[in-house]
PAROKOL-559519 format. One record per residue (C-alpha): residue in one letter; x, y, z. Coordinates in steps of 0.25 Angstrom, whole numbers, plus 5000, padded with zeros to 4 digits. Each point is the difference from the previous one (the first is absolute). Last residue first. Example, Ala and Ser with C-alpha at 12.3 -4.5 7.8 and 13.67 -1.06 7.14 Angstrom:
# PAROKOL-559519
s505549965029 a499449865002 
This chain:
# PAROKOL-559519
v519847874740 k501150085008 l499650015014 p500450125008 l500849975012 k499549985015 t500949965011 l499549955013 v501049985011 t499549915012 t500749995014 g500049915011 r499149985012 g500950035012 p499950154998 q498950034989 s500350034986 r499550054987 v501050064990 e499550074987 i500550024986 n499450074988 g500249994985 e500450114989 h501249914997 s500950125005 r499349995013 v500249855001 i501550024998 g500150125010 y499249935011 c500949884998 i501250095002 s499550065012 l499749865005 g501449964999 l500650135005 g500149995015 t501549985000 g499949885009 g501249965010 k499049975011 k498650004994 t499050105005 t500150084988 f499750144994 f501150054991 p499150044989 d498550005004 f499249884995 v499849945013 r499650135007 d498550005000 l500049855006 n500950045011 e499050055010 e499249874997 p501149915005 i500549914989 g499949855000 e500849895007 g500049904988 t498949924994 d500350054986 t499050054989 v500450054986 t498850044992 v500050034985 l498850074993 v499950024985 d499250114996 k498850044990 g499049895002 d499750035015 a501249925004 p500749904992 g500949895007 a501249985009 e500249945014 l501349975007 k500149945014 l501250005008 e499949915012 g500849985013 g501449995004 q500850055012 p500650124992 m498650034995 a500050164998 q501349994992 l499349904991 s498950094997 n500950124997 l500849914990 f498749964993 l499650154999 n501450044994 l499949884990 f498750054996 l500450144996 q501349954994 k499349914991 l499150114997 q501250094996 s500549904991 k498749974993 d499750144997 g498550014998 n498849984991 i499249895007 y499649864996 l499549905011 p500149874994 s499049895002 q500149895011 p499850105011 l500950015012 e499849965014 k501449975005 a500549965014 i501450015004 r500449935013 v501150075008 k501049905007 q501050115000 k501049924991 r498849964991 a499650154999 q501550044997 y500149894989 a498650054994 i500450145000 l500550024985 d499049904995 l498850085006 s500550124992 e500049924987 d498649955003 l499550145002 s500650054988 e499449894992 l498750025006 l500050144995 d499849954985 h500650104991 r499650124992 e501250104999 k500450125008 k501550045001 i499950105011 e501150105002 s500749995013 p499150045012 r500150145004 s499850025015 f500049865005 s501149964990 l500850125003 l499949975015 g500549864998 s501150044992 l500450105011 i500049885010 e500849924991 e501050114998 i500150025016 r500349855001 g501150014990 t500650115008 e499949915012 e500849894993 l501050114995 a500250055015 t500249855004 g501149994989 l500650135005 l500149955014 k500649864995 r501050084991 a500450095012 t500349885009 e500849934989 d500950124998 q500550004985 s499050104996 k500050044985 g498849914995 e499250035012 l500250154999 y499550004985 q498849925004 l499750105011 s500250124991 s499049944990 k499049975010 i500050145006 a499950064986 t498849914997 l499450045013 p500150154997 n499149974988 r499149905006 i499650095012 e499450114991 h499349904991 a499449925012 a499550135007 g499350054988 a499349864997 a499749995015 l499350145000 e499249964988 g499649875006 i499750055013 t499050104994 a499449884991 l499949925013 k499250105007 d499150034989 a499749854998 r499849985015 l499150115001 m499249954988 r500049865006 r499550055013 f498850074993 r499749874993 e500149925013 r499050105007 q499049994989 e500149855000 r499850005015 y498850084999 l499449924989 l500349875009 a499350065012 n498850034991 e500149864995 l500149945014 a498850095005 i499149964988 g500449855002 t499750015015 q498650054997 p499849884991 t500649895009 l499350025013 l498749954995 a500549884994 i500749965013 f498750025007 s499249924990 l501049885002 e499850015015 q498550014999 k500049874991 s500849935010 f501449964998 l500349865005 k500649975013 r501549965001 e500250075013 t501050104995 k499150024987 a500749964987 g500850104992 v499450134993 f500750054987 l499650144996 i500350044985 g500350144995 i499750114990 l498949934992 r499450114992 n498550045001 m500450145006 s500649925011 i500049855002 i500749925011 p499649854995 y499949905012 c500649875000 l499649905011 q500649875006 a501550044998 g501049935008 l501050104994 t501049894996 e498849924995 l499550114992 i501450034994 e500149854996 r498750014993 e500450124992 r501449944996 a499249874995 t499250094992 l498550025003 y498949934992 d499849885009 l500050095012 v498650064995 g499449875002 p500250015015 q498950105001 d499449995014 r501349975007 l500950094991 s499050125003 l500250104990 h499550145003 t499250094990 k500450094988 n499749884991 v500850044987 k501250065007 l500049905011 w500149894990 k501050074992 v500950015012 l499949865003 p500349964986 d501350075000 a500250104988 s499950135010 s501249955007 f500149945014 s501150025010 i500649935012 s501450045004 k499650085013 v499349885005 g501349935003 p499649955013 l498550015003 s499649995015 g498950105002 m499750144994 s500350054986 a500250144993 s500450054986 v500249864994 r500150024985 f499050004988 k500950024987 g500250104989 i501450035005 d499950155002 q498550005000 d500049925013 y498649935003 i499849985014 l500049875008 l499549995014 a500349885008 l499349945012 n500349885009 d499449925012 v498650065001 a499350065012 l498850064993 s499950145006 e501450035004 k500649934988 i499150084991 k500250135007 g501549985000 l500049974985 f499450144997 n500950075010 l501249944994 a499650044986 i499650145004 q501350025008 d500849964988 f499350104991 d500150125009 e498850094999 i499349965013 l498950085006 n498849974991 l500449854999 s500050005016 d498650035000 e499649904990 l500849895007 e499350045014 k498749994993 f500249864994 i500649955013 h498750065008 w499149934990 p500449855002 y499649944991 a499350044986 d498949924995 s499050125000 p501050084991 k499849904989 p501149914994 r500049974985 s499549864996 v501049894996 m499649944987 s501450024994 k500450014985 l501549974998 w499849854998 m499150024988 
């Protein structure tokens, strides 16, 4: 069977060079940050073996895929690369728990999908190493060719194999710490937004009553006035009153979403209908739309109208982030057996780290003329569907919004 490997496990006596091994071990005891551990790991390999490219993919539980966490070398577009647990390469590494040499074991390539072979070519991968912790595959290390185009020695192969187990443990510990911190952050955010929502609802109701009287008075005066200048000013005042009403409606939608009419339906229909609404604007802005959607339906129990509004808001946000063109990528599929995961990714300007915790706050916006209620309303809709929404972004590298909704089997 092609999954079975005859490659022997490395022994400590094969390791090379020992001082790098010791330096990495010492640094892992001091570093708690996941990104620093990953970069340090790649840096030690690049320093000792002089390879062109390196890429480390870590399993992301939120999306159920192995995604690039760190890389070194010239690898344009590397951040978009991912593998699923169902991919043959991932299965091979899970079963064998040892490295794969594409030069020495070319037969394995015949069992990989065309997409996997394309990714390996993009990475210039010569070697694939499993990153294992607690007997679980948590990551994959891809090693490119040596700078001088020499073959990897047995000692060099063993050296990498000896670095991966301790790095795997350190990475998993860092991931656990990050997850705990993220859970705590979500709890704080939920409490904060719940409090803001209560205040917003009270304020909106208090403002709406006198605003109705003001609007009626302005309409009466506009109808009675014979002065053209006065009518023009009154018209402007009425327009602004209408804008205030829209803001108040948005506030109420955030704090107390309208009554949900849940019904079993295919979420893919809501996604396609929302995409149709922004298709013209996307073409106008030269934004390419890429879709990775399953062939079979994704049934959920939800309010189709509200979910359509949710995804329309997310798509419009992506378009606004790419005024000069780019790519909007939509992915959807089952996650962890009980949820549906929808990811919307753009190649726009990204969001500074200091703003990420505020993107769902009412009135927070960096857009000229924006009300700052779009994502707040999205948060309210997802919350009312007992789901979760998260924003990931880096300045200059685009933004990804992950939305999880309960799956209706």
